[in-house]
HTML snippet that shows the backbone in 3Dmol.js (N, CA, C, O; Angstrom):
<script src="https://3Dmol.org/build/3Dmol-min.js"></script>
<div id="view" style="width:600px;height:400px;position:relative"></div>
<script>
const pdb = `
ATOM      1  N   UNK A   1      -0.452 -16.149  70.333  1.00  0.00           N
ATOM      2  CA  UNK A   1       0.222 -16.077  69.055  1.00  0.00           C
ATOM      3  C   UNK A   1      -0.069 -17.352  68.272  1.00  0.00           C
ATOM      4  O   UNK A   1      -0.100 -18.442  68.843  1.00  0.00           O
ATOM      5  N   UNK A   2      -0.274 -17.220  67.010  1.00  0.00           N
ATOM      6  CA  UNK A   2      -0.594 -18.357  66.133  1.00  0.00           C
ATOM      7  C   UNK A   2       0.692 -18.895  65.525  1.00  0.00           C
ATOM      8  O   UNK A   2       1.005 -18.623  64.366  1.00  0.00           O
ATOM      9  N   UNK A   3       1.434 -19.663  66.321  1.00  0.00           N
ATOM     10  CA  UNK A   3       2.745 -20.147  65.896  1.00  0.00           C
ATOM     11  C   UNK A   3       2.685 -20.963  64.609  1.00  0.00           C
ATOM     12  O   UNK A   3       3.531 -20.793  63.731  1.00  0.00           O
ATOM     13  N   UNK A   4       1.702 -21.842  64.486  1.00  0.00           N
ATOM     14  CA  UNK A   4       1.625 -22.693  63.302  1.00  0.00           C
ATOM     15  C   UNK A   4       1.421 -21.876  62.028  1.00  0.00           C
ATOM     16  O   UNK A   4       2.017 -22.174  60.993  1.00  0.00           O
ATOM     17  N   UNK A   5       0.583 -20.851  62.105  1.00  0.00           N
ATOM     18  CA  UNK A   5       0.314 -19.993  60.946  1.00  0.00           C
ATOM     19  C   UNK A   5       1.569 -19.204  60.571  1.00  0.00           C
ATOM     20  O   UNK A   5       1.943 -19.140  59.400  1.00  0.00           O
ATOM     21  N   UNK A   6       2.210 -18.612  61.563  1.00  0.00           N
ATOM     22  CA  UNK A   6       3.384 -17.802  61.299  1.00  0.00           C
ATOM     23  C   UNK A   6       4.554 -18.649  60.781  1.00  0.00           C
ATOM     24  O   UNK A   6       5.274 -18.228  59.876  1.00  0.00           O
ATOM     25  N   UNK A   7       4.736 -19.815  61.346  1.00  0.00           N
ATOM     26  CA  UNK A   7       5.797 -20.712  60.863  1.00  0.00           C
ATOM     27  C   UNK A   7       5.535 -21.142  59.423  1.00  0.00           C
ATOM     28  O   UNK A   7       6.466 -21.211  58.622  1.00  0.00           O
ATOM     29  N   UNK A   8       4.279 -21.431  59.085  1.00  0.00           N
ATOM     30  CA  UNK A   8       3.950 -21.849  57.716  1.00  0.00           C
ATOM     31  C   UNK A   8       4.182 -20.728  56.713  1.00  0.00           C
ATOM     32  O   UNK A   8       4.408 -20.985  55.531  1.00  0.00           O
ATOM     33  N   UNK A   9       4.127 -19.478  57.187  1.00  0.00           N
ATOM     34  CA  UNK A   9       4.369 -18.331  56.304  1.00  0.00           C
ATOM     35  C   UNK A   9       5.832 -17.892  56.308  1.00  0.00           C
ATOM     36  O   UNK A   9       6.196 -16.911  55.660  1.00  0.00           O
ATOM     37  N   UNK A  10       6.670 -18.629  57.044  1.00  0.00           N
ATOM     38  CA  UNK A  10       8.095 -18.355  57.021  1.00  0.00           C
ATOM     39  C   UNK A  10       8.589 -17.316  58.006  1.00  0.00           C
ATOM     40  O   UNK A  10       9.751 -16.914  57.952  1.00  0.00           O
ATOM     41  N   UNK A  11       7.721 -16.875  58.909  1.00  0.00           N
ATOM     42  CA  UNK A  11       8.153 -15.903  59.909  1.00  0.00           C
ATOM     43  C   UNK A  11       9.003 -16.590  60.968  1.00  0.00           C
ATOM     44  O   UNK A  11       8.696 -17.712  61.370  1.00  0.00           O
ATOM     45  N   UNK A  12      10.070 -15.933  61.426  1.00  0.00           N
ATOM     46  CA  UNK A  12      10.890 -16.544  62.480  1.00  0.00           C
ATOM     47  C   UNK A  12      10.138 -16.522  63.809  1.00  0.00           C
ATOM     48  O   UNK A  12       9.510 -15.526  64.168  1.00  0.00           O
ATOM     49  N   UNK A  13      10.211 -17.604  64.507  1.00  0.00           N
ATOM     50  CA  UNK A  13       9.604 -17.704  65.836  1.00  0.00           C
ATOM     51  C   UNK A  13      10.746 -17.878  66.828  1.00  0.00           C
ATOM     52  O   UNK A  13      11.475 -18.869  66.775  1.00  0.00           O
ATOM     53  N   UNK A  14      10.897 -16.948  67.703  1.00  0.00           N
ATOM     54  CA  UNK A  14      11.967 -17.003  68.683  1.00  0.00           C
ATOM     55  C   UNK A  14      12.649 -15.657  68.768  1.00  0.00           C
ATOM     56  O   UNK A  14      12.416 -14.766  67.952  1.00  0.00           O
ATOM     57  N   UNK A  15      13.490 -15.529  69.765  1.00  0.00           N
ATOM     58  CA  UNK A  15      14.110 -14.236  70.003  1.00  0.00           C
ATOM     59  C   UNK A  15      15.558 -14.177  69.534  1.00  0.00           C
ATOM     60  O   UNK A  15      16.209 -13.143  69.681  1.00  0.00           O
ATOM     61  N   UNK A  16      16.072 -15.261  68.975  1.00  0.00           N
ATOM     62  CA  UNK A  16      17.472 -15.308  68.569  1.00  0.00           C
ATOM     63  C   UNK A  16      17.862 -14.233  67.582  1.00  0.00           C
ATOM     64  O   UNK A  16      18.918 -13.616  67.717  1.00  0.00           O
ATOM     65  N   UNK A  17      17.023 -14.003  66.593  1.00  0.00           N
ATOM     66  CA  UNK A  17      17.318 -12.993  65.567  1.00  0.00           C
ATOM     67  C   UNK A  17      17.344 -11.604  66.186  1.00  0.00           C
ATOM     68  O   UNK A  17      18.223 -10.797  65.884  1.00  0.00           O
ATOM     69  N   UNK A  18      16.384 -11.332  67.045  1.00  0.00           N
ATOM     70  CA  UNK A  18      16.308 -10.019  67.692  1.00  0.00           C
ATOM     71  C   UNK A  18      17.480  -9.827  68.647  1.00  0.00           C
ATOM     72  O   UNK A  18      18.094  -8.760  68.672  1.00  0.00           O
ATOM     73  N   UNK A  19      17.788 -10.851  69.428  1.00  0.00           N
ATOM     74  CA  UNK A  19      18.905 -10.752  70.360  1.00  0.00           C
ATOM     75  C   UNK A  19      20.228 -10.549  69.627  1.00  0.00           C
ATOM     76  O   UNK A  19      21.082  -9.795  70.093  1.00  0.00           O
ATOM     77  N   UNK A  20      20.401 -11.202  68.506  1.00  0.00           N
ATOM     78  CA  UNK A  20      21.616 -11.041  67.729  1.00  0.00           C
ATOM     79  C   UNK A  20      21.726  -9.614  67.182  1.00  0.00           C
ATOM     80  O   UNK A  20      22.798  -9.009  67.225  1.00  0.00           O
ATOM     81  N   UNK A  21      20.624  -9.088  66.673  1.00  0.00           N
ATOM     82  CA  UNK A  21      20.621  -7.726  66.146  1.00  0.00           C
ATOM     83  C   UNK A  21      20.919  -6.717  67.250  1.00  0.00           C
ATOM     84  O   UNK A  21      21.684  -5.774  67.048  1.00  0.00           O
ATOM     85  N   UNK A  22      20.315  -6.919  68.412  1.00  0.00           N
ATOM     86  CA  UNK A  22      20.575  -6.011  69.541  1.00  0.00           C
ATOM     87  C   UNK A  22      22.037  -6.047  69.942  1.00  0.00           C
ATOM     88  O   UNK A  22      22.639  -5.010  70.220  1.00  0.00           O
ATOM     89  N   UNK A  23      22.599  -7.229  69.973  1.00  0.00           N
ATOM     90  CA  UNK A  23      24.006  -7.357  70.337  1.00  0.00           C
ATOM     91  C   UNK A  23      24.892  -6.670  69.303  1.00  0.00           C
ATOM     92  O   UNK A  23      25.828  -5.954  69.655  1.00  0.00           O
ATOM     93  N   UNK A  24      24.592  -6.892  68.035  1.00  0.00           N
ATOM     94  CA  UNK A  24      25.420  -6.353  66.955  1.00  0.00           C
ATOM     95  C   UNK A  24      25.312  -4.834  66.855  1.00  0.00           C
ATOM     96  O   UNK A  24      26.323  -4.148  66.710  1.00  0.00           O
ATOM     97  N   UNK A  25      24.104  -4.312  66.933  1.00  0.00           N
ATOM     98  CA  UNK A  25      23.888  -2.882  66.722  1.00  0.00           C
ATOM     99  C   UNK A  25      24.078  -2.084  68.013  1.00  0.00           C
ATOM    100  O   UNK A  25      24.704  -1.024  68.004  1.00  0.00           O
ATOM    101  N   UNK A  26      23.545  -2.588  69.108  1.00  0.00           N
ATOM    102  CA  UNK A  26      23.523  -1.805  70.337  1.00  0.00           C
ATOM    103  C   UNK A  26      24.698  -2.129  71.255  1.00  0.00           C
ATOM    104  O   UNK A  26      25.528  -1.267  71.543  1.00  0.00           O
ATOM    105  N   UNK A  27      24.759  -3.359  71.702  1.00  0.00           N
ATOM    106  CA  UNK A  27      25.722  -3.721  72.742  1.00  0.00           C
ATOM    107  C   UNK A  27      27.166  -3.482  72.306  1.00  0.00           C
ATOM    108  O   UNK A  27      27.952  -2.917  73.066  1.00  0.00           O
ATOM    109  N   UNK A  28      27.521  -3.899  71.103  1.00  0.00           N
ATOM    110  CA  UNK A  28      28.896  -3.746  70.632  1.00  0.00           C
ATOM    111  C   UNK A  28      29.320  -2.283  70.566  1.00  0.00           C
ATOM    112  O   UNK A  28      30.510  -1.990  70.677  1.00  0.00           O
ATOM    113  N   UNK A  29      28.389  -1.368  70.391  1.00  0.00           N
ATOM    114  CA  UNK A  29      28.725   0.063  70.295  1.00  0.00           C
ATOM    115  C   UNK A  29      28.655   0.761  71.648  1.00  0.00           C
ATOM    116  O   UNK A  29      29.515   1.580  71.974  1.00  0.00           O
ATOM    117  N   UNK A  30      27.639   0.438  72.427  1.00  0.00           N
ATOM    118  CA  UNK A  30      27.407   1.152  73.671  1.00  0.00           C
ATOM    119  C   UNK A  30      28.299   0.693  74.818  1.00  0.00           C
ATOM    120  O   UNK A  30      28.527   1.451  75.761  1.00  0.00           O
ATOM    121  N   UNK A  31      28.799  -0.518  74.756  1.00  0.00           N
ATOM    122  CA  UNK A  31      29.554  -1.059  75.880  1.00  0.00           C
ATOM    123  C   UNK A  31      31.066  -1.096  75.646  1.00  0.00           C
ATOM    124  O   UNK A  31      31.752  -1.983  76.155  1.00  0.00           O
ATOM    125  N   UNK A  32      31.578  -0.151  74.889  1.00  0.00           N
ATOM    126  CA  UNK A  32      33.025  -0.085  74.714  1.00  0.00           C
ATOM    127  C   UNK A  32      33.644   0.422  76.017  1.00  0.00           C
ATOM    128  O   UNK A  32      33.032   1.239  76.705  1.00  0.00           O
ATOM    129  N   UNK A  33      34.829  -0.040  76.364  1.00  0.00           N
ATOM    130  CA  UNK A  33      35.446   0.364  77.627  1.00  0.00           C
ATOM    131  C   UNK A  33      35.634   1.877  77.734  1.00  0.00           C
ATOM    132  O   UNK A  33      36.132   2.527  76.814  1.00  0.00           O
ATOM    133  N   UNK A  34      35.230   2.407  78.861  1.00  0.00           N
ATOM    134  CA  UNK A  34      35.406   3.828  79.128  1.00  0.00           C
ATOM    135  C   UNK A  34      34.331   4.738  78.575  1.00  0.00           C
ATOM    136  O   UNK A  34      34.363   5.943  78.824  1.00  0.00           O
ATOM    137  N   UNK A  35      33.383   4.199  77.833  1.00  0.00           N
ATOM    138  CA  UNK A  35      32.346   5.039  77.221  1.00  0.00           C
ATOM    139  C   UNK A  35      31.286   5.415  78.246  1.00  0.00           C
ATOM    140  O   UNK A  35      30.887   4.601  79.080  1.00  0.00           O
ATOM    141  N   UNK A  36      30.846   6.648  78.168  1.00  0.00           N
ATOM    142  CA  UNK A  36      29.731   7.131  78.975  1.00  0.00           C
ATOM    143  C   UNK A  36      28.781   7.836  78.030  1.00  0.00           C
ATOM    144  O   UNK A  36      29.198   8.652  77.208  1.00  0.00           O
ATOM    145  N   UNK A  37      27.509   7.519  78.148  1.00  0.00           N
ATOM    146  CA  UNK A  37      26.529   8.043  77.206  1.00  0.00           C
ATOM    147  C   UNK A  37      25.401   8.755  77.939  1.00  0.00           C
ATOM    148  O   UNK A  37      24.907   8.273  78.958  1.00  0.00           O
ATOM    149  N   UNK A  38      25.008   9.883  77.419  1.00  0.00           N
ATOM    150  CA  UNK A  38      23.746  10.487  77.853  1.00  0.00           C
ATOM    151  C   UNK A  38      22.654   9.776  77.056  1.00  0.00           C
ATOM    152  O   UNK A  38      22.940   9.116  76.057  1.00  0.00           O
ATOM    153  N   UNK A  39      21.436   9.907  77.487  1.00  0.00           N
ATOM    154  CA  UNK A  39      20.341   9.256  76.767  1.00  0.00           C
ATOM    155  C   UNK A  39      20.239   9.814  75.348  1.00  0.00           C
ATOM    156  O   UNK A  39      20.094   9.053  74.391  1.00  0.00           O
ATOM    157  N   UNK A  40      20.314  11.130  75.210  1.00  0.00           N
ATOM    158  CA  UNK A  40      20.181  11.729  73.873  1.00  0.00           C
ATOM    159  C   UNK A  40      21.380  11.377  72.986  1.00  0.00           C
ATOM    160  O   UNK A  40      21.213  11.144  71.789  1.00  0.00           O
ATOM    161  N   UNK A  41      22.583  11.337  73.560  1.00  0.00           N
ATOM    162  CA  UNK A  41      23.768  10.972  72.780  1.00  0.00           C
ATOM    163  C   UNK A  41      23.718   9.528  72.320  1.00  0.00           C
ATOM    164  O   UNK A  41      24.037   9.226  71.170  1.00  0.00           O
ATOM    165  N   UNK A  42      23.319   8.635  73.215  1.00  0.00           N
ATOM    166  CA  UNK A  42      23.209   7.216  72.865  1.00  0.00           C
ATOM    167  C   UNK A  42      22.147   7.013  71.790  1.00  0.00           C
ATOM    168  O   UNK A  42      22.348   6.240  70.853  1.00  0.00           O
ATOM    169  N   UNK A  43      21.029   7.700  71.924  1.00  0.00           N
ATOM    170  CA  UNK A  43      19.964   7.566  70.931  1.00  0.00           C
ATOM    171  C   UNK A  43      20.424   8.048  69.563  1.00  0.00           C
ATOM    172  O   UNK A  43      20.141   7.402  68.554  1.00  0.00           O
ATOM    173  N   UNK A  44      21.122   9.159  69.517  1.00  0.00           N
ATOM    174  CA  UNK A  44      21.616   9.693  68.242  1.00  0.00           C
ATOM    175  C   UNK A  44      22.595   8.724  67.581  1.00  0.00           C
ATOM    176  O   UNK A  44      22.502   8.470  66.380  1.00  0.00           O
ATOM    177  N   UNK A  45      23.524   8.189  68.353  1.00  0.00           N
ATOM    178  CA  UNK A  45      24.506   7.248  67.803  1.00  0.00           C
ATOM    179  C   UNK A  45      23.821   5.980  67.311  1.00  0.00           C
ATOM    180  O   UNK A  45      24.154   5.471  66.241  1.00  0.00           O
ATOM    181  N   UNK A  46      22.876   5.471  68.077  1.00  0.00           N
ATOM    182  CA  UNK A  46      22.198   4.233  67.675  1.00  0.00           C
ATOM    183  C   UNK A  46      21.329   4.433  66.437  1.00  0.00           C
ATOM    184  O   UNK A  46      21.192   3.523  65.618  1.00  0.00           O
ATOM    185  N   UNK A  47      20.749   5.609  66.302  1.00  0.00           N
ATOM    186  CA  UNK A  47      19.980   5.882  65.081  1.00  0.00           C
ATOM    187  C   UNK A  47      20.899   5.887  63.859  1.00  0.00           C
ATOM    188  O   UNK A  47      20.574   5.294  62.831  1.00  0.00           O
ATOM    189  N   UNK A  48      22.042   6.556  63.975  1.00  0.00           N
ATOM    190  CA  UNK A  48      22.994   6.578  62.861  1.00  0.00           C
ATOM    191  C   UNK A  48      23.560   5.184  62.598  1.00  0.00           C
ATOM    192  O   UNK A  48      23.721   4.786  61.444  1.00  0.00           O
ATOM    193  N   UNK A  49      23.861   4.449  63.653  1.00  0.00           N
ATOM    194  CA  UNK A  49      24.398   3.093  63.490  1.00  0.00           C
ATOM    195  C   UNK A  49      23.381   2.188  62.795  1.00  0.00           C
ATOM    196  O   UNK A  49      23.753   1.348  61.977  1.00  0.00           O
ATOM    197  N   UNK A  50      22.117   2.357  63.114  1.00  0.00           N
ATOM    198  CA  UNK A  50      21.069   1.570  62.458  1.00  0.00           C
ATOM    199  C   UNK A  50      20.991   1.881  60.969  1.00  0.00           C
ATOM    200  O   UNK A  50      20.797   0.985  60.147  1.00  0.00           O
ATOM    201  N   UNK A  51      21.145   3.159  60.629  1.00  0.00           N
ATOM    202  CA  UNK A  51      21.141   3.558  59.219  1.00  0.00           C
ATOM    203  C   UNK A  51      22.319   2.909  58.494  1.00  0.00           C
ATOM    204  O   UNK A  51      22.163   2.384  57.391  1.00  0.00           O
ATOM    205  N   UNK A  52      23.494   2.948  59.115  1.00  0.00           N
ATOM    206  CA  UNK A  52      24.694   2.365  58.500  1.00  0.00           C
ATOM    207  C   UNK A  52      24.538   0.860  58.346  1.00  0.00           C
ATOM    208  O   UNK A  52      24.802   0.314  57.275  1.00  0.00           O
ATOM    209  N   UNK A  53      24.109   0.188  59.408  1.00  0.00           N
ATOM    210  CA  UNK A  53      23.998  -1.274  59.385  1.00  0.00           C
ATOM    211  C   UNK A  53      22.930  -1.760  58.413  1.00  0.00           C
ATOM    212  O   UNK A  53      23.026  -2.871  57.891  1.00  0.00           O
ATOM    213  N   UNK A  54      21.920  -0.942  58.168  1.00  0.00           N
ATOM    214  CA  UNK A  54      20.881  -1.329  57.210  1.00  0.00           C
ATOM    215  C   UNK A  54      21.258  -0.943  55.781  1.00  0.00           C
ATOM    216  O   UNK A  54      20.475  -1.130  54.850  1.00  0.00           O
ATOM    217  N   UNK A  55      22.455  -0.406  55.621  1.00  0.00           N
ATOM    218  CA  UNK A  55      23.000  -0.013  54.318  1.00  0.00           C
ATOM    219  C   UNK A  55      22.153   1.056  53.625  1.00  0.00           C
ATOM    220  O   UNK A  55      22.008   1.065  52.402  1.00  0.00           O
ATOM    221  N   UNK A  56      21.595   1.962  54.448  1.00  0.00           N
ATOM    222  CA  UNK A  56      20.799   3.068  53.927  1.00  0.00           C
ATOM    223  C   UNK A  56      21.519   4.409  54.059  1.00  0.00           C
ATOM    224  O   UNK A  56      20.892   5.464  53.967  1.00  0.00           O
ATOM    225  N   UNK A  57      22.845   4.366  54.277  1.00  0.00           N
ATOM    226  CA  UNK A  57      23.580   5.599  54.538  1.00  0.00           C
ATOM    227  C   UNK A  57      23.467   6.601  53.392  1.00  0.00           C
ATOM    228  O   UNK A  57      23.230   7.784  53.633  1.00  0.00           O
ATOM    229  N   UNK A  58      23.631   6.151  52.158  1.00  0.00           N
ATOM    230  CA  UNK A  58      23.586   7.090  51.025  1.00  0.00           C
ATOM    231  C   UNK A  58      22.227   7.772  50.914  1.00  0.00           C
ATOM    232  O   UNK A  58      22.160   8.978  50.677  1.00  0.00           O
ATOM    233  N   UNK A  59      21.146   7.016  51.082  1.00  0.00           N
ATOM    234  CA  UNK A  59      19.806   7.619  51.043  1.00  0.00           C
ATOM    235  C   UNK A  59      19.610   8.588  52.208  1.00  0.00           C
ATOM    236  O   UNK A  59      19.056   9.675  52.041  1.00  0.00           O
ATOM    237  N   UNK A  60      20.068   8.183  53.375  1.00  0.00           N
ATOM    238  CA  UNK A  60      19.959   9.059  54.547  1.00  0.00           C
ATOM    239  C   UNK A  60      20.739  10.347  54.321  1.00  0.00           C
ATOM    240  O   UNK A  60      20.231  11.438  54.581  1.00  0.00           O
ATOM    241  N   UNK A  61      21.972  10.222  53.838  1.00  0.00           N
ATOM    242  CA  UNK A  61      22.812  11.406  53.660  1.00  0.00           C
ATOM    243  C   UNK A  61      22.211  12.352  52.631  1.00  0.00           C
ATOM    244  O   UNK A  61      22.263  13.569  52.809  1.00  0.00           O
ATOM    245  N   UNK A  62      21.651  11.821  51.575  1.00  0.00           N
ATOM    246  CA  UNK A  62      20.997  12.655  50.563  1.00  0.00           C
ATOM    247  C   UNK A  62      19.817  13.407  51.183  1.00  0.00           C
ATOM    248  O   UNK A  62      19.647  14.604  50.953  1.00  0.00           O
ATOM    249  N   UNK A  63      19.004  12.695  51.969  1.00  0.00           N
ATOM    250  CA  UNK A  63      17.873  13.321  52.655  1.00  0.00           C
ATOM    251  C   UNK A  63      18.357  14.400  53.629  1.00  0.00           C
ATOM    252  O   UNK A  63      17.849  15.521  53.631  1.00  0.00           O
ATOM    253  N   UNK A  64      19.332  14.050  54.445  1.00  0.00           N
ATOM    254  CA  UNK A  64      19.850  14.962  55.460  1.00  0.00           C
ATOM    255  C   UNK A  64      20.411  16.232  54.839  1.00  0.00           C
ATOM    256  O   UNK A  64      20.075  17.335  55.273  1.00  0.00           O
ATOM    257  N   UNK A  65      21.258  16.090  53.835  1.00  0.00           N
ATOM    258  CA  UNK A  65      21.881  17.277  53.233  1.00  0.00           C
ATOM    259  C   UNK A  65      20.858  18.137  52.505  1.00  0.00           C
ATOM    260  O   UNK A  65      20.956  19.364  52.541  1.00  0.00           O
ATOM    261  N   UNK A  66      19.881  17.525  51.846  1.00  0.00           N
ATOM    262  CA  UNK A  66      18.878  18.332  51.150  1.00  0.00           C
ATOM    263  C   UNK A  66      18.033  19.114  52.148  1.00  0.00           C
ATOM    264  O   UNK A  66      17.718  20.280  51.911  1.00  0.00           O
ATOM    265  N   UNK A  67      17.660  18.483  53.264  1.00  0.00           N
ATOM    266  CA  UNK A  67      16.876  19.184  54.280  1.00  0.00           C
ATOM    267  C   UNK A  67      17.700  20.259  54.981  1.00  0.00           C
ATOM    268  O   UNK A  67      17.187  21.332  55.297  1.00  0.00           O
ATOM    269  N   UNK A  68      18.964  19.974  55.221  1.00  0.00           N
ATOM    270  CA  UNK A  68      19.824  20.944  55.886  1.00  0.00           C
ATOM    271  C   UNK A  68      20.042  22.155  54.992  1.00  0.00           C
ATOM    272  O   UNK A  68      19.990  23.291  55.463  1.00  0.00           O
ATOM    273  N   UNK A  69      20.284  21.926  53.718  1.00  0.00           N
ATOM    274  CA  UNK A  69      20.506  23.026  52.792  1.00  0.00           C
ATOM    275  C   UNK A  69      19.253  23.872  52.618  1.00  0.00           C
ATOM    276  O   UNK A  69      19.343  25.060  52.311  1.00  0.00           O
ATOM    277  N   UNK A  70      18.086  23.266  52.812  1.00  0.00           N
ATOM    278  CA  UNK A  70      16.825  24.007  52.735  1.00  0.00           C
ATOM    279  C   UNK A  70      16.454  24.612  54.091  1.00  0.00           C
ATOM    280  O   UNK A  70      15.402  25.233  54.243  1.00  0.00           O
ATOM    281  N   UNK A  71      17.347  24.416  55.076  1.00  0.00           N
ATOM    282  CA  UNK A  71      17.135  24.924  56.429  1.00  0.00           C
ATOM    283  C   UNK A  71      15.826  24.412  57.020  1.00  0.00           C
ATOM    284  O   UNK A  71      15.103  25.146  57.695  1.00  0.00           O
ATOM    285  N   UNK A  72      15.534  23.143  56.758  1.00  0.00           N
ATOM    286  CA  UNK A  72      14.282  22.551  57.207  1.00  0.00           C
ATOM    287  C   UNK A  72      14.254  22.261  58.705  1.00  0.00           C
ATOM    288  O   UNK A  72      13.229  22.481  59.351  1.00  0.00           O
ATOM    289  N   UNK A  73      15.360  21.772  59.271  1.00  0.00           N
ATOM    290  CA  UNK A  73      15.272  21.304  60.645  1.00  0.00           C
ATOM    291  C   UNK A  73      16.466  21.637  61.519  1.00  0.00           C
ATOM    292  O   UNK A  73      16.524  21.176  62.659  1.00  0.00           O
ATOM    293  N   UNK A  74      17.413  22.411  61.040  1.00  0.00           N
ATOM    294  CA  UNK A  74      18.564  22.787  61.847  1.00  0.00           C
ATOM    295  C   UNK A  74      18.661  24.302  61.945  1.00  0.00           C
ATOM    296  O   UNK A  74      18.196  25.014  61.055  1.00  0.00           O
ATOM    297  N   UNK A  75      19.264  24.801  63.025  1.00  0.00           N
ATOM    298  CA  UNK A  75      19.457  26.254  63.119  1.00  0.00           C
ATOM    299  C   UNK A  75      20.417  26.733  62.038  1.00  0.00           C
ATOM    300  O   UNK A  75      21.257  25.956  61.582  1.00  0.00           O
ATOM    301  N   UNK A  76      20.318  27.977  61.621  1.00  0.00           N
ATOM    302  CA  UNK A  76      21.151  28.507  60.536  1.00  0.00           C
ATOM    303  C   UNK A  76      22.645  28.351  60.766  1.00  0.00           C
ATOM    304  O   UNK A  76      23.387  28.173  59.800  1.00  0.00           O
ATOM    305  N   UNK A  77      23.114  28.410  62.001  1.00  0.00           N
ATOM    306  CA  UNK A  77      24.547  28.301  62.256  1.00  0.00           C
ATOM    307  C   UNK A  77      25.091  26.928  61.893  1.00  0.00           C
ATOM    308  O   UNK A  77      26.259  26.808  61.523  1.00  0.00           O
ATOM    309  N   UNK A  78      24.272  25.898  61.990  1.00  0.00           N
ATOM    310  CA  UNK A  78      24.719  24.544  61.667  1.00  0.00           C
ATOM    311  C   UNK A  78      24.879  24.387  60.165  1.00  0.00           C
ATOM    312  O   UNK A  78      25.675  23.560  59.720  1.00  0.00           O
ATOM    313  N   UNK A  79      24.151  25.153  59.379  1.00  0.00           N
ATOM    314  CA  UNK A  79      24.209  25.044  57.929  1.00  0.00           C
ATOM    315  C   UNK A  79      25.529  25.529  57.343  1.00  0.00           C
ATOM    316  O   UNK A  79      25.749  25.407  56.138  1.00  0.00           O
ATOM    317  N   UNK A  80      26.402  26.071  58.167  1.00  0.00           N
ATOM    318  CA  UNK A  80      27.703  26.514  57.693  1.00  0.00           C
ATOM    319  C   UNK A  80      28.677  25.345  57.540  1.00  0.00           C
ATOM    320  O   UNK A  80      29.771  25.528  57.007  1.00  0.00           O
ATOM    321  N   UNK A  81      28.307  24.166  57.990  1.00  0.00           N
ATOM    322  CA  UNK A  81      29.176  22.995  57.890  1.00  0.00           C
ATOM    323  C   UNK A  81      29.359  22.583  56.440  1.00  0.00           C
ATOM    324  O   UNK A  81      28.511  22.852  55.589  1.00  0.00           O
ATOM    325  N   UNK A  82      30.474  21.928  56.173  1.00  0.00           N
ATOM    326  CA  UNK A  82      30.701  21.363  54.851  1.00  0.00           C
ATOM    327  C   UNK A  82      29.892  20.066  54.748  1.00  0.00           C
ATOM    328  O   UNK A  82      30.288  19.053  55.324  1.00  0.00           O
ATOM    329  N   UNK A  83      28.818  20.079  54.058  1.00  0.00           N
ATOM    330  CA  UNK A  83      27.931  18.917  53.989  1.00  0.00           C
ATOM    331  C   UNK A  83      28.263  18.003  52.824  1.00  0.00           C
ATOM    332  O   UNK A  83      27.479  17.116  52.487  1.00  0.00           O
ATOM    333  N   UNK A  84      29.406  18.208  52.213  1.00  0.00           N
ATOM    334  CA  UNK A  84      29.800  17.335  51.100  1.00  0.00           C
ATOM    335  C   UNK A  84      30.492  16.085  51.593  1.00  0.00           C
ATOM    336  O   UNK A  84      30.554  15.104  50.852  1.00  0.00           O
ATOM    337  N   UNK A  85      31.015  16.069  52.809  1.00  0.00           N
ATOM    338  CA  UNK A  85      31.687  14.873  53.321  1.00  0.00           C
ATOM    339  C   UNK A  85      30.658  13.796  53.595  1.00  0.00           C
ATOM    340  O   UNK A  85      29.575  14.080  54.106  1.00  0.00           O
ATOM    341  N   UNK A  86      30.991  12.556  53.256  1.00  0.00           N
ATOM    342  CA  UNK A  86      30.100  11.435  53.498  1.00  0.00           C
ATOM    343  C   UNK A  86      30.847  10.427  54.367  1.00  0.00           C
ATOM    344  O   UNK A  86      31.393   9.451  53.853  1.00  0.00           O
ATOM    345  N   UNK A  87      30.875  10.653  55.662  1.00  0.00           N
ATOM    346  CA  UNK A  87      31.584   9.781  56.578  1.00  0.00           C
ATOM    347  C   UNK A  87      30.572   9.113  57.489  1.00  0.00           C
ATOM    348  O   UNK A  87      29.975   9.784  58.331  1.00  0.00           O
ATOM    349  N   UNK A  88      30.360   7.802  57.345  1.00  0.00           N
ATOM    350  CA  UNK A  88      29.388   7.126  58.214  1.00  0.00           C
ATOM    351  C   UNK A  88      29.888   7.066  59.651  1.00  0.00           C
ATOM    352  O   UNK A  88      31.091   7.062  59.909  1.00  0.00           O
ATOM    353  N   UNK A  89      28.944   7.019  60.570  1.00  0.00           N
ATOM    354  CA  UNK A  89      29.277   6.940  62.007  1.00  0.00           C
ATOM    355  C   UNK A  89      29.785   5.574  62.360  1.00  0.00           C
ATOM    356  O   UNK A  89      30.115   5.318  63.518  1.00  0.00           O
TER     357      UNK A  89
END
`;
const viewer = $3Dmol.createViewer("view");
viewer.addModel(pdb, "pdb");
viewer.setStyle({}, {cartoon: {color: "spectrum"}});
viewer.zoomTo();
viewer.render();
</script>
């Protein structure tokens, strides 16, 4: 790795930023007392949590509802849900 070049361009060198993000997004949510997660359930929650933490919820919700209403990626029975609610995970 070219540390001098990356530092001169303002890139962070070190794992502190990544470790902090992992703790904030992943550990604080996944390690609540009594929680048990399947791999698919944990992945789904972490994807939604990442959207919320990156402050992209409104864009995500607009995308999700438009695709759902067009029956792009969900079975027809799921489209019966009220998709007007905007409640972040």
